[in-house]
LOLOMAR-387780 format. One record per residue (C-alpha): z, y, x. Coordinates in steps of 0.001 Angstrom, whole numbers, m for minus. Each point is the difference from the previous one (the first is absolute). Layout:
up,north,east
Z,Y,X
...
//
This chain:
up,north,east
2303,32914,48311
m3904,595,m1769
m670,m3251,m824
3022,m659,m1613
m263,2934,m2122
m3605,m992,m960
1136,m3245,m1081
3556,1440,m1767
m2544,2296,m2197
m2112,m2907,m658
2465,m2605,m832
1659,3120,m2554
m3775,200,m1686
m238,m3122,m173
3596,145,m1681
m1048,2616,m2792
m3477,m2112,m532
1650,m3490,m804
m53,m664,m3550
3965,m62,m41
m145,3510,1149
m2813,1002,m2780
2241,m1914,m2506
2510,2002,513
m1904,3472,m68
970,2002,m3699
m1580,60,m2857
1354,3548,m1751
m162,811,m3281
276,3626,m1672
1731,m193,m3633
m795,3430,m1935
2469,1152,m2405
724,3237,m2278
3230,m1242,m513
3336,1994,1828
1360,m1573,2976
3147,50,m1990
m1197,m1772,m3000
669,m3248,m940
m3209,m1523,966
213,981,3264
3682,m696,647
238,m3096,m1205
m3610,m1213,m408
m2616,1422,2602
2066,827,2642
1277,m3567,m83
m2983,m1376,m677
m1487,1064,2943
3034,m921,2109
m183,m3607,m1493
m3447,m692,1039
299,1527,3384
3006,m2355,320
m1783,m3574,m1760
m2553,1283,2865
1698,m208,2867
m1252,3750,609
m3331,m875,m307
m494,1675,m2788
563,4085,240
354,1621,m3789
m99,4064,140
1797,1210,m3506
m1703,3366,m666
2071,1671,m3508
m146,2938,m1804
m3999,481,480
478,213,3388
m3598,m1114,1244
m1259,2874,m2830
m1990,m152,m2861
1231,m155,m3559
1514,m3054,m1861
m3235,m311,m1635
m1404,m757,3467
2226,m2863,695
m2471,m2610,m873
m2778,1153,1675
1519,457,3418
753,m3600,m321
m3155,m1172,m1032
m1928,2527,2733
2727,m1762,2476
1451,3060,938
3495,m1738,m875
537,m3885,m571
2964,450,m2397
98,2177,m3196
3145,605,m1877
m1253,1522,m4200
50,m369,m3216
m2931,m1105,m2121
237,3566,m1720
m553,2148,2872
m3460,m1235,725
m1963,960,m3391
m2227,m3339,m1273
680,m2108,3108
2700,m2256,m1808
m59,434,m3513
1088,m4168,m637
3243,627,2114
402,3265,m1786
302,m2329,m2844
3005,m1397,1094
1252,4015,m701
m674,m254,m3777
2836,956,m1494
2309,m2676,m1698
m1520,m2540,2314
3195,36,2460
2089,m2539,747
3378,2528,m40
662,m596,4001
m2337,m63,2997
1687,m3428,967
m1976,m1672,m2553
m2659,2630,m657
m1667,m393,3626
m674,m3686,m250
m1520,328,m3650
m2263,2316,2154
m743,m1927,2559
m1118,m2942,m2247
m2050,2209,m2238
m1698,2070,2948
m708,m3805,1555
m819,m1645,m3113
m2232,2401,m1237
m1222,3189,1960
m1564,m1753,3573
m3393,2657,m448
2344,2838,m369
1917,m527,3431
m3121,m1201,1625
m144,489,3929
4068,580,m711
2519,m2489,1812
3181,557,m2747
3353,153,2022
1839,450,m2966
m342,1855,m3367
3545,309,m1188
1477,2426,m3090
2222,3213,m247
3423,m599,m2367
m1176,1214,m3687
m1114,3048,m593
707,2340,m2784
m12,3539,m1346
1820,2919,2176
m356,3450,m2148
1421,3501,663
1526,2045,m2563
m1256,m2135,m3207
1217,m3662,m565
m2384,m2495,m1357
1803,m2080,m2435
m2569,m905,m2554
m4069,m242,m71
m327,3774,m1352
1668,1936,3284
m3061,m1277,2072
m2138,3083,m1775
m626,2448,2249
1334,m1338,3113
m1382,m315,3201
916,m3208,1802
m1081,m1152,3534
m1349,m2930,561
m1417,m1873,2947
m3232,m2033,m1308
m2393,78,m2800
888,m2746,m2415
3660,1170,171
m1048,3417,m829
m1825,m1562,m2850
2980,m1199,m1605
1916,3356,574
m3107,1228,m2427
325,m2525,m2394
4035,1424,113
m1623,2822,m895
1111,1929,3589
m2563,1880,2139
m240,m1913,3682
m243,1744,3018
m865,m1716,3164
2041,1049,3188
1040,m1488,3564
3839,m786,66
585,2808,2472
m1036,2517,m2296
2493,m1154,m3223
2950,1099,1277
m1265,3847,50
m2137,m104,m3136
2649,m1301,m2102
2321,3109,1540
m2801,2311,m799
m297,m1486,m3540
m4555,m1205,768
1241,m3251,m1469
2597,m1134,m2365
813,m3205,1370
m1213,m2865,1953
142,m3729,m590
1166,m1635,2878
2506,m2729,870
3955,246,786
m157,m1061,3621
m2140,3026,979
1838,2838,m1357
2852,m184,2294
m1461,673,3414
m2314,2939,m1673
3272,1194,m1963
m1740,251,m2899
2917,216,m2294
171,3487,1427
m3123,1076,m1925
442,m2227,m3658
2529,m198,m2394
m1028,m2659,m2028
m1065,m3837,646
m1430,m2469,m2950
1115,m3055,1383
m1930,m2534,m1015
m2383,m2282,2561
m3364,1456,m751
m2430,m1182,3197
506,m1115,3570
m2209,1804,2729
m1558,m2636,2727
696,467,3602
m3122,m1525,1550
162,m758,3934
m3711,m868,742
m1339,m912,3643
m3908,458,620
m1414,m3535,m445
m2248,520,3191
3192,1207,2429
1486,m3773,m1394
m2722,m1683,519
m442,1375,3734
3384,m1571,329
15,m3387,2166
1374,m3111,m2627
3937,m2,1377
23,4086,m496
m1704,m464,m3222
3286,m2633,m912
2038,2813,693
m1246,2237,m2202
m123,m2431,m2611
3862,m1065,441
957,3614,m1066
m2560,284,m2836
m228,m1287,m3227
1663,m418,m3137
3489,m1014,958
m9,2869,2591
m250,2710,m2950
2714,m2004,m1735
2057,1389,2308
m1380,3286,812
891,m15,m3868
3249,m1042,382
1087,2935,2201
m1993,2326,m2261
2829,m753,m2816
2655,578,1973
m1093,3766,m111
75,127,m4119
3796,m121,m866
1025,2729,3098
m3047,2346,m1289
966,m555,m3518
4030,520,996
m1173,3471,1868
m1733,1321,m3101
3252,m528,m2013
2452,1319,2937
m2467,3931,m313
900,m158,m4007
m4055,m707,m1274
61,m1783,m3430
m743,m4292,m36
m2147,m541,m3455
m835,m2971,m1546
m2217,m1293,m2576
436,m2158,m3073
m2300,m3223,m509
m1835,2400,m2538
m658,2219,1668
m1164,m2321,3052
m2255,m1534,m2557
m1756,3785,m1009
m706,331,3770
m1426,m3535,269
m2598,605,m2268
m305,3824,1111
m1488,m1058,3472
m2232,m2905,m1021
m3095,2601,683
382,m269,3581
m396,m3987,m9
m3165,410,m1977
m1080,2439,2672
735,m2399,2658
m1393,m2746,m1841
m3357,1747,326
531,1252,3023
319,m3424,1477
m3457,m1061,m2473
m1953,2499,1545
724,m1473,3683
m997,m3189,m1235
3205,m1980,m676
1038,m1374,m3444
2529,2896,m1115
1692,m1640,m2878
432,m3351,2139
1453,2169,3115
1733,1798,m2532
1773,m3457,m1275
421,m1061,3634
2074,3137,753
1993,m677,m2941
633,m3697,530
1003,21,3131
2115,3362,m25
1117,m1639,m2640
1533,m3396,1621
2007,2470,2699
1376,1590,m2795
m1622,2798,m1663
1586,2598,m1599
//
């Protein structure tokens, strides 16, 4: 019996050390996100992405998703957590890490948007792939997809004309859209999304620039009264993987990641985001808020007023060794190709 036990143990050890068994060992990828587990980018994107990657790899890749910054730190720490190897994949926005993705923030400049996420998402991917390899060095891009178009939501005071911006404090999520708000005549205020509801209810800000789809889950219609419904810009939602984590994968598992990444994947995410626009807008109407439309003449005034934001972005890109003017031209051409508003 002792001889049989030793033989059985030896066979078991040999099995676990065989190439077949080694190939079946799991690779674990950790995904860190600032988003709520109930948010669209978890329920329709990150959680589903994890399931798909696990299934496509026959269980050889395990994906652990951590929403709501469960692994600690702030939104500004997400990029360094990925680059330091604490996590493999992050979900973030360009403006959340000041100075890190100024080129990608160009996609969030006012009036560069295409109007829908399904069209702006491929435009974003094309612009980044064509122009910003240096900015994303060391990063494997899973997707950069856009929100639906952002507009101005205010409490107490409506914005119907350029003059109405005077004295207003408006929440923004990035430097260059902040420059645009200054050009319009208001004061930009940076703060996390989770702080906006209370800030509006306490009068710490008078309004915010944000897309329709996010207003419903955060119930922003409860703390706003007016919504100036013209598409100003679109935020970029970036799912980024450490290039080192990707490079450590065997080729067949790299192929699994590749199949669940890229411009087609970003476009699908955009299509999903667009399904949330009309219900969110209707929830705001049902709450009794007023939807404000602008005349073409008024829109032209706004487009002229925000031009300093373009100049600031071009100068920033010049300072980083790019040809800022050429980059701005590329941005205009690519977004126009997909339907720029």
